N, C-alpha and C positions, 0 to 999 in steps of 0.2 A: 221785494215789496209783498205785502200780504195779499191774499186772494180778494178779488173785487167783484161785487155783484150788486147792481142797482135795482131794487124792487120797489121803488117809491110809488110808481103808478099802480102796481098790483096791490100794495098795502092800502093806498087811498081808495081804490075800488072796493076792497073788502070792507072798509069802514062805511062807505056809501051804501053798499048792499045790506050791511047789518042794520044801518039806520033805517033804510026803506022797509026792512023786515021786522022792525021793532025789537031787535036783539041788542044786547049789551056786550061789550068786549073786555076781556082781561088781556093786557099786553104782556107777553111772556118772552123771556130771553132764555138763558141757559139753565135756569132753575137753581142756581147755586146760592141764592140769597133767600131761600124759602122761609127761613126763620124770621126774616125781617118782614117780608111781604105777605107771608101766611096764605098762599094760594089754596090751602086745604079748606079755607072758609068760604070759597066761592059759592054763590047761590046757583041753583040749578039752571036759571035762565041766562047765565053768563057764558059766552063762548071764548075760547082762547085764540088770540091773534099772535102767532109766532113771528118774531122779527129777526131771527138768527140768520136767515139767508141774506138779509140786507147788510152787506159788510164791505169793508175795505177802507183804506186811508185815501182820501180824495185830495189832500193837500198837506204837504209837509215842508216847511220852510224854516230850517234851523236858524238862518241869519235873521229872520223876522220873529223868531220865538213863537211860532204858531203851528198848530196841526189841526186839520179837519178830518173827522172820521165818522163812518156810518155806525149806527147804534148797534147793529148785530155783530160788529167786529169783536173777536175774542180779545179780552183785555190783555192776555199774555202776548198776543201778536203785536198789539200797539206798544206795549212796554218794550218788547224786543227791538222793534223798529226805532223807537226813540233812543234806546241805549246804543244802538249801532251808530248813531250820529251824535252821540255825546249829550243827549237831551233827556229831560224827565218831566213828568207832570208834577207841578209844585206841591200838590196836596198829598202826595205819597199814598195813593189808594191801596187798600188791601186787596189781595187776590184770594177769593174764597175757594178756588179750585178750578179744574178743567171745566170749560163751558162758560165761565164768567164772561159777560159781555160789557162793552162800554155803556150801552143803554141801561143795563142793570146798575152799573156803578153810579150813573147820573141819577137814576130814579130813587136810589136809596140815599144818596147825598152825603155819604160818610167820607170824612177826611182822616188821614193817617197821622202818625206822630209828629211829622214836620210842620203841620198846619200853622201853629202860632208864629213861626218864623218866616213863612213863605206866603201861603194863601190857602183858603178853604176851597173845596171843590166849587162851590157856588161862585166865589170870587174869581176863579180861573176860567169860567165859561165866558167866551167872547160872543158866541152866536149859536143859533140852532135853526134847523128846519124841522117843522112839526106838522102832523096831520091833525086838524081839529075835529070836533064831533060831527061836522058836516061833510067830512071827507076832503076838505080843501088842504092843499099843501101851502103852508105859510113859512116865511123866513123872518127870523128875529135876530137883530144884531148885525154886525158887519156893515156892508154897504147899504142894506135896506133895513130900516128900523120901523117896526110896527108895534106900538105899545097897546096893551089891552087894559082898559080901565086905569091907564096911567102907570102901569107896572112893567118892569123889565121881565118879559116872559122867559127869555133865555135863562135867566138865573132862577126864576121860579120853577123851572123844570127840575132843578136839583132838589131831590128829596120829595118830589111830588108823587112817587110811587105809581106813576102811570095815570094819575087822575086828571091831568090837563090835556092829554093828547098823546099821539104816537110820535115819539122822538125818532126822527129819521137820521139826522146828522148833527154833530156838535163840534164846535171849534173851541180849542183850549189855548191859553197862553202857556208857554213852556219856560223852563229854566235850564241852564247848563248843569250837567251832572257835576257834583263836586269832585275835585281831583283826589281828595283824601278824606277818610272818615275814621274816627276813633271813638270808642265808647269807654267811659270811665265808670266806676262804681264806688258807692260810699254807703256804709251802714248807718241808717237813720230810721227813726220811727216816722209815722205819717206827719205829725206836727212839725218835726224837724225838717222833713222834706219841703213842706210849704214855706217854712222860714228860709230854707236854703234857696228855693226858687225865687223868692222875693229879692234876696241879695244878688243872685245871679242875673236877675232882670235889670239890675243897675249897671251891669258891666257891658263891655263891647266884645265879649267872647263870641266866637263863631258857633253859637249853639244851633242845633237842629233837632234836639230831642231831650225831654226831661220827663222821666217816668219813675214810678215807685211801685215795688211789689215785694211782699214778704220781708219787710224790714230792710230793704236795700234800694237806694236811689241809682238810677241809670242816667248818665249824662252823655249825650252824643255831640261831638264836635265835627263840623264839616267845612271844607274849604281847601286852600292850598296846603301842601304838606308842611311848609315852614310855619304857617299861621296856626295850624292844628297842633303841631309839636310844641310851639311856644305856649299856647293856651293850656295844654295838658301839663306842662312843667309848672306853670303858674298855679294851677289848681292843686297839683300834688296828689291827686287821687289815683288809686290803682286801676289799671286797665281791666275791663271785664273779660272774663274767660271766653265768652261767646257773645260779643256785643251784637253782631248781625243777627244771630239766632234769636236773641231777645227781641229785637225790633221787628223782625219778620213774624215772630209768634204773636206779638201785640198787634201788628198791622193786619195780619191775615186772620186773626181770631183763632189761632191754632194752639194756644197755650192756656194755662189756667188764667182766669176762671171760665173760659169760654167752652172748653172741650168736655167738661164734666156735666152730665145731665143733672138738673136740679132734683134734689130729694123732695118727697112729698111736703107740700107747704112752703117750699123754698123757691125764691125767685132771683134771677139775675137782672140787676137794674143797670141802665146807662143813665148817668147823672151828669148834667152840664151846669156848672156854677162859675162865678168869678174865680179865677185861679187862686187868689190869696185867701179864699174862704177857709177858716179853720175846719178840721175834720169834724163833721157832725156826730153827735152822740147816738149813733145807730149801730147796733151789733151786727157782726158779720165779717166776711172776708172782703178786703178792699184792694183795688188796683187803681193807681192814679196815673193819668197821662196828661199831655199838654201843660206840663208844669202845674198841675192841679186843676186845670179847667175841665177836663173830662175824667169822670170817676166811675168805676164799675164796682158794684156792690152785690155780693151773693149773701142773701139773708132771708130769714123766715119772718122778718118784721112785717107788721100789718101795713099794707100799701098806703093807707091814709096817713099813718105816722111818717112814713118815708117822704111822702109828698109835702106834708106840712113842714118838715124840717128843710126840705130843699127849697120850697117857696120862701121860707123865712130868710134863706141865703140869697134870694134873687135868682134862683135857677129853675130847671125843669128836669123831670125824671120820666123815664120810659121803662116799662117791663120788657126786657129783651127775651128772656126765656122763663118758662115756668108758668104755673097756673095763676092767672090774674085774680082768681077768687072773686069774680064779679066786678073788679075795678077796671077802668079803661086802661089799655096798654099805653096809650099816649097820654102825656100830661094834659089836663084840661087847659084849654087855651084862652078861655074868657070870651065874652060875647063880641067884643070889638074885633079880635083876630078871627074868630069864626065867621063874622060877617064879611070881613075882607076876603078871606079865602073863598067864601061862597060867591062873591061878586066876580072874582077872577075866573072861577070855574064856570059860572054862568056865561061869561063872555066866550070862553073857549069851547065849552061843551054844554050848551043850554038844555039838551035833552037827556043828559046823564048817560051818554053812550059808554064812557070809560069807567070801569069799576076799579076802585082803589080801596081795599078793605080798611085802611087806616086813615082815610080822609073824612072830613065832616059829611054827614048825610048818608053814608053807606051803612048797610045793616050791621056790618062787623064793627064799625065805629060805635054805633048806638048800643050794641050789646057788650062791648068791651072785649071782643075777641080779636 
């Protein structure tokens, strides 16, 4: 079992002391997701609250398909403990490197290639323990349910980038690890990939990944060995030379287009659209995931043009890397959603104790950094 240390009371006291002193806090983990949370933009009046010492798996019940874990726990430790008992997190989180924590994983809210066939990170959250802006320890989900402004706070923590409170502990639902996996490949252009995914969606194949990169579709099958073998024979596609390497590179953002620094004027975009959306007429290098639902674009195209095309398809786009050229990194959410987020944040953190650069009302949000 992983190292265990409960620092709940110390962290709550630190929040209360900061509140009494009129200071704001930035909640920090291992720092492996800096490109997402952008801590280099912190204002001078914001102090760092390090949660990495608060760690350990507090409850693991494979028969109940549930695990509870403290936020500072290294993600690699959690993954190893789950693998040892034949379990896995259903949303297949990426591992950005040594130091990555469970809290950082939840704060960024990203799900891996398996998401469309299992669950998103947000959907896998069963409950949380959180310190609010007053230094109170609250529990959401599980045996005790406390809603804020009528919303499920446990799931709202996913992707909140630390703007709602200090995540102390989170409970996830689990899935058994598949006994066998096989990745097939097929040469297709992007439009052909979208068409193929639409057809595959009408089948009962044991799919767990559909992605496209550089003129090639990657199709992952997961399940019992016989079911996977029969599905592969039915499809008739060639096995990928390094299927696991492809999925880990995509999941952990260690492959193109993630590893290459953007050229001057170039941006890497993360775009989420309905999976069947035809490829938009935007120049650049594309990588498609989630059967077309998640798309990565490396392009010098004007941000306004990208967002106009994505909005027309019913999606949203975020600048992941590169100079935003004055444009907001997050997709504009509209007044209704901005108001909803503000109400939830007002309930959890009325004094604005927790700084989250990419949430509404923060200086970084307003200036597009």
